[in-house]
C-alpha positions in Angstrom: -9.0 4.1 40.5 -7.3 2.9 37.3 -7.8 3.9 33.7 -11.2 4.7 32.4 -13.1 1.6 31.2 -15.8 3.4 29.1 -14.1 6.7 28.4 -16.7 8.5 30.5 -15.0 9.2 33.7 -17.9 10.1 35.9 -19.8 6.9 34.8 -16.8 4.7 35.6 -16.5 6.3 39.0 -20.2 5.8 39.7 -20.0 2.2 38.8 -16.9 1.8 41.0 -19.0 3.2 43.9 -21.8 0.7 43.2 -19.4 -2.2 43.0 -17.7 -1.1 46.2 -21.0 -1.0 48.1 -22.0 -4.3 46.6 -19.2 -5.8 48.8 -21.1 -4.6 51.9 -22.4 -1.4 53.4 -19.8 1.3 53.9 -19.3 4.7 55.5 -17.6 7.4 53.5 -14.1 6.6 54.7 -14.5 2.9 53.7 -16.0 4.0 50.3 -12.9 6.1 49.7 -10.6 3.2 50.6 -12.5 0.8 48.3 -12.7 3.1 45.3 -9.6 5.2 45.6 -11.8 8.3 45.1 -11.3 11.6 47.0 -13.6 12.3 49.9 -15.5 15.0 47.9 -16.0 12.9 44.8 -17.0 9.7 46.7 -19.6 11.7 48.7 -20.9 13.5 45.7 -21.4 10.3 43.7 -22.9 8.4 46.6 -25.5 11.1 47.3 -26.4 11.3 43.6 -26.8 7.5 43.4 -28.9 7.7 46.5 -31.2 10.3 44.9 -31.7 7.8 42.0 -32.6 5.0 44.3 -29.4 3.0 43.4 -28.0 3.5 46.9 -29.7 4.0 50.2 -28.6 5.2 53.6 -29.0 2.8 56.5 -29.9 3.9 60.0 -26.2 3.9 61.0 -25.4 6.3 58.1 -23.7 3.7 56.0 -24.4 3.4 52.3 -26.0 0.2 51.0 -27.4 -0.9 47.7 -30.8 0.7 46.9 -34.1 -0.9 46.0 -33.9 0.8 42.5 -31.3 -1.9 41.6 -33.9 -4.6 42.3 -36.2 -3.4 39.5 -33.2 -3.0 37.2 -32.0 -6.4 38.0 -35.4 -7.9 37.3 -35.6 -6.1 34.0 -32.1 -7.4 33.1 -33.0 -10.9 34.0 -36.2 -10.7 31.9 -34.1 -9.6 28.9 -31.5 -12.3 29.5 -33.6 -15.6 29.7 -30.5 -17.8 30.5 -31.4 -17.9 34.2 -35.0 -18.8 33.5 -34.0 -21.5 31.0 -31.5 -22.9 33.4 -33.8 -23.0 36.5 -35.2 -26.6 36.1 -31.7 -28.0 35.7 -30.4 -25.9 38.7 -33.3 -27.0 40.9 -32.6 -30.6 39.9 -28.9 -30.1 40.7 -29.7 -28.6 44.1 -32.1 -31.4 45.0 -29.5 -34.0 43.8 -26.6 -32.6 45.8 -28.3 -30.8 48.7 -25.9 -27.9 48.2 -26.3 -24.3 46.8 -26.0 -23.9 43.1 -25.1 -21.0 40.9 -24.9 -20.0 37.2 -22.3 -17.5 36.1 -21.5 -15.7 32.9 -18.4 -13.8 32.0 -18.4 -10.0 31.9 -15.0 -8.6 31.0 -12.5 -9.6 33.6 -15.2 -10.8 36.1 -18.0 -13.2 36.4 -21.6 -12.4 37.3 -24.1 -14.6 39.1 -27.2 -14.7 36.9 -29.0 -17.5 38.8 -28.7 -18.9 42.3 -30.5 -21.4 44.5 -29.6 -21.9 48.1 -29.1 -25.2 49.9 -31.8 -26.2 52.5 -29.0 -26.7 55.1 -28.6 -24.0 57.8 -24.9 -23.9 57.0 -24.7 -23.1 53.3 -23.0 -21.0 50.6 -24.9 -17.8 49.7 -24.0 -16.0 46.4 -26.4 -13.1 45.8 -28.0 -12.8 42.3 -26.0 -10.2 40.4 -22.9 -10.7 42.5 -19.7 -9.7 40.6 -16.8 -12.1 41.4 -13.3 -12.4 40.1 -12.3 -14.8 37.4 -8.9 -15.5 39.0 -10.3 -17.6 41.8 -12.9 -20.3 42.2 -13.9 -23.2 39.9 -16.4 -21.2 37.9 -13.8 -18.5 37.2 -11.5 -21.1 35.9 -14.1 -22.5 33.6 -14.9 -19.1 32.2 -11.3 -17.9 32.1 -10.0 -21.0 30.2 -13.1 -21.0 27.9 -14.0 -24.3 29.5 -11.4 -26.6 28.0 -12.9 -30.0 27.7 -16.4 -31.0 28.8 -15.7 -32.2 32.3 -15.7 -30.5 35.7 -13.2 -28.6 37.7 -13.2 -28.0 41.4 -11.6 -25.6 43.9 -11.2 -25.8 47.7 -10.9 -22.7 49.8 -9.8 -20.7 46.8 -12.2 -17.8 46.7 -13.5 -18.1 50.3 -11.9 -20.0 53.2 -13.9 -23.0 54.2 -15.9 -23.2 50.9 -15.4 -25.7 48.1 -17.0 -25.7 44.6 -17.4 -27.7 41.5 -18.2 -26.2 38.1 -18.7 -27.3 34.5 -19.0 -25.3 31.2 -22.4 -24.6 29.6 -21.9 -24.5 25.8 -24.2 -23.0 23.1 -25.0 -24.9 19.9 -21.8 -23.7 18.3 -19.7 -25.1 21.2 -18.8 -21.8 22.7 -18.8 -21.5 26.5 -21.6 -19.2 27.6 -21.8 -19.9 31.3 -20.5 -22.0 34.2 -22.8 -24.0 36.4 -21.6 -24.5 40.0 -22.3 -26.4 43.2 -20.7 -24.9 46.3 -20.8 -25.6 50.0 -18.8 -25.8 53.2 -15.8 -28.1 53.1 -16.9 -30.0 56.1 -19.8 -31.3 54.0 -18.4 -31.3 50.5 -14.9 -32.6 51.6 -11.6 -31.6 50.0 -12.4 -33.7 46.9 -15.8 -32.2 46.0 -15.4 -33.1 42.3 -15.5 -36.8 43.1 -18.8 -36.3 44.9 -20.6 -33.7 42.7 -18.7 -33.7 39.4 -21.1 -36.0 37.5 -24.1 -34.1 38.7 -22.7 -30.7 37.7 -21.8 -32.0 34.2 -25.3 -33.4 33.8 -26.8 -30.0 34.8 -24.5 -28.2 32.4 -25.7 -30.5 29.6 -29.3 -30.0 30.5 -28.9 -26.2 30.4 -27.2 -26.5 27.0 -30.1 -28.6 25.7 -32.5 -25.9 27.0 -30.5 -23.2 25.2 -30.5 -25.3 22.0 -34.2 -25.8 22.2 -34.8 -22.0 22.7 -32.5 -21.1 19.8 
């Protein structure tokens, strides 16, 4: 584990455990590998987080995210109405494209999914609500990392995940600052390797609709 983010070592380590488990259920050895923590520390923190309901133990003994996070997530979503304000535009975007749609905000050196609607297709992209993803890859990361230069769309093909393409556009507040990135994502076999040509206009329209909703709520 690198330098402390908050200056409170045990908190930083606990968060690293939660983020490691967010990537998928783990046994103790896998948790150590993902976090860089010692066996004793990883076990102690995982058990403590389990006691608080933030982690749970599956039948196979692996640690998974706990139901306590669901309540916290709902509370956070209620305090951050962006996802709620964006929902009509996201539903329209999903219906228009037939693909999964997401809304991301930047959090430090990462992006967090604050709203997600899945495609009706059996083969579809699934990004869980609350997922923490890197800024370095994917069209949404590029939008948020570059502060959304321009007002158009950007796309990526197989950049974050093999076989998946995405198109994203910046959502701006009334002062012109980028506050989110709206995305469409789906399997390349359906979106093609030029997804921007197919979905760019729809994504830009959705971003504008979300920006209008934000301005109306201001």
